[in-house]
N, C-alpha and C positions, 0 to 999 in steps of 0.2 A: 504495500498499499504508500503512497506516496504525499506527500503533504504539498501545496502550493499555497505559498505565501504572500501574501496581497497587499503591501505596505500605504494602506490610503489614508493616511493619516500626512507620511511625507508627500507624495503625490497630492493632498487639499491644502498643504498649508503653502507649498510651493506657489500650486496654480491660483490657488483663492489670495494671495499676498500681490501676485503681478495682475492681475483681472483689478483688485483692487487699488490699485496704483496705477493703471489706466484708466481706470473711471476718475480719479483724482487729479490723473491728466488734462481728462476730456473734460473734466469741471473747469477746468485753468485756460484750457482753450475756449470753452464757450465763452470764458468774462473776458479773453485778450480779444475773441472777435468782434463782441459788443463795444469794446471800448476801440474798435479804431474808427477811425474818421477819413472816408474816402471824396477826395474832391470832387464834384458830380460831372464832372470828364471823363474820370478813370475808367476807362474801356469794361475793368473786370468789375463795375459796382455790385452791378447785379450779383455775380459771384458773391463778394464778400458780404453783402446782405442777407443771400443766404447761408452761410460759413455758419453761423451759432445752429441754425437747424438742423442741417444738415451732421454737425458734431453731437449734436443730441440725440440725432439717432441713431450713431453710431453708440453711443453711451450705454441708449437702452435697451440696444442688445446685448454688450457687455454686462448689463444688468440681469438682462435674462438669463445669460450663462452662466451666470456665477450664480443665480436661481439653481436654474438645472443640477450645478455643480454640488449646492446644499443638498437638494431633494435625492439624489444620485446618493450623495452620502448619509443621508437616513434611510434610505432602502439599505445601501448595504451595512451599517450599523444592527439593520433588524434584522436581517438576513444572515450573521454572525449571532445573533444574541439564538437566535430559532436554532442555529445548531448545534450550537453550546450548548443550551437545555436540552435537546433530543439527544445527545452525546450523554447526558447527567443522566438521562431516563432510562437508556439501556441497562437491562437487565445481565449482570455482569454473572448472571450465575449460566444463563442462557449461551451466553458466548464462549463460557468454559465447557460447557457440554459439546457446544457446534466444534471447538480448537478440537474435544481431544476427540469428535467423530473422524476429525480430518485426521489427525496425527496416527491414529489405530489401523487409519485405512491400507 
């Protein structure tokens, strides 16, 4: 029998912290884009006016990704708890009998 070890805490901490840093950076970018004063003759004025809403859309996507990670981490925790509880509930006498049957053959 083999055991697969999945270090969810390392992955979650690493990913979650980077996503939160990205979200913070996006919030700063939104604030900075709203502070831009462009001359009316500037050819990309429409782009600059829409920049904060475009950055907000990307920030919303990052928030959804962060929520998805949190949900999956919770589901993983429930699965691990259920597996551990199921292992604790196994009748060791039955296992010993089965091992005995296997080793006697």
